[in-house]
N, C-alpha and C positions, 0 to 999 in steps of 0.2 A: 695107679692117683697120678695126676700132671702135676709136679712140683716148678713152679716157676723161683727163675735166680736171676737176684737184683744183684746188677751188678751197680758197685759202688763206686765212686769219682767224682767228674764234673762231665757235662756233653763241652762238644767244643762250641757251640754257643755260648753257653755262661762264659767259655773262657777267652772268645775276643769280645765280648760285651767288659767284662774286668778289665782285658789290656785295654779295651775304645775310652771306657772310663780314666786309668791311670793316663795314657797318655796325653786325655782331655786336661787334665789335673798339670801334669807337665809342660804341659801347653803353656797354660796361663801362668805359670812360676815364670818360664822362660824371658815371659812376650811385657811380666809386669819387671821383671829383674831389671832391666835398666836405666826406667825409668827413677826407679827408687834408688838406683845409683846414681841420678843425675838431681836429684831430690837434698842428697846428703853431702855432694862434693858445692851446693845450692848454698845447703843450711853451711855451709865452714865460709864457705865466702865472704859469706855476709856477717860471720863472727869475728875474721878476721877485720873486716870493713872495722867494725865497728872498736879492735883493738888499736890498730892504724886512728883513728878517731878522740881515743882515748889517750894516746898519746902523744898524740898534736897537743893537746890539750893538756898532759902534763908540761910537753915539752915548755907551753909558751910560756904557763905560769910560772916556771923558775928560773927562765930566762927571759924576763921584764916582755914577754907576748911576743919575740919575735919567732918565725916563722922555720920551724925546722925543717931538712936538705931533706933526701930520701932517702943517704944513709944513719942520720941522727935517729929519724924514726925509727927504723931498721936496728938500731943500737940500744933504743928505748922496750926495744920488746924481745928483742934475743939475745944484748949484748956483743953481737958479732959490731963489726966495723962493718956489718953490709947493708944492700938493699933487700937482698933476698931474704924472707922470714923463710923458719924449717917449714913448709908445709911445700915452699919453692914461688909457689908466688913473689915477683918481684913491687915493690912502690917503687912511684913514678911518680916524680912530682911537675907536672904540666904547665903552671901558670901560675906565675909565685903573684902574680897583681891583677885585679878583674883590669877586662879591655872590651870587650863587648855578648851578648847571653854567646852559652857551647850548647848545642845538640849534641848527646849524642850517640853513636851507633857503639852497636854489639861487632861483633868481625870472629867467629869462638876458632877458623882454624887460624893461628897464626903466620901471618904472613907478613911482606919487610919492611911492607911500611908502617912508619912510626908517627902520625899526622894527629896533633892533641886530641882530637874529638870520638876515637877509635877506640875502643878498650877492643882487648886480645883477653883467649882466655890466661887467666893465673897474672895477671897483670894489675894491680891497684891503684889507680890515676889516683892525685890532687890536685886539687885547685884551689889558691889562694886566694883570699880576696872575693873568693863562689858562695853562696848556697845553692844544692837542692828547689830545685822547683816543685810544691808540693802542689800543682795541677795536672804537670809532667815528670814521671819518673825520669827520665832523657833529658832534660833540660839543665841548665845551670843558671842561673838571674848571679844579678850583683849582689853582692852581703859587704860584711865592716868587712878592716882589712884582720880582721881576728878570724874570722871563719875560714873552714877549709872546707869544701866538696868532697867526701873521697869518691869511688866510684869503682865499682867493678862491673865483669859484665856476667851473667847469668845463665844456662846450660836450659833453663824451662823455667813456666813462668806462664803469663799473658801469652806475650807467643816467646818464637826457641830465639835468643837471643838479645833476652830482656835488659837489662840496665836496672841495677839497683844502687842508688845511692844514698850517701850518708851529709848530713854536717855536722862536724863537733861544736 
């Protein structure tokens, strides 16, 4: 009588197949992770712009419509005598009155250039007398003397280095 012994275990093909599927799953996670992190940083930047806009409005309400400096905005938000927020973002007042329309450009790797219309990562720029152009998110147009356009560079969006603008 012939007795067939059946060996228990996995074949090499089964092991390779499972490892290939696991590798694909890890690859998809590592590809999606940086995009998720960029999205979270952009959400935090947008939230900070809203906080700055609120602080400007509060300051103007309490000080007969006068425009706060970058340090005064920082004081309203953090309580510290600094224009640097707790997140590390710096508030910069670039215009105190309207002079001409401005087209903003996002330049994410920070360089030494401090042009009025260039936004760098972790900088929030305030332009008094301007408002955000509703037809183009990277343009500032004439606003009232009490309005301020607050702009920040984003890492993702319709194009890399998009501009987010909010009027107080």
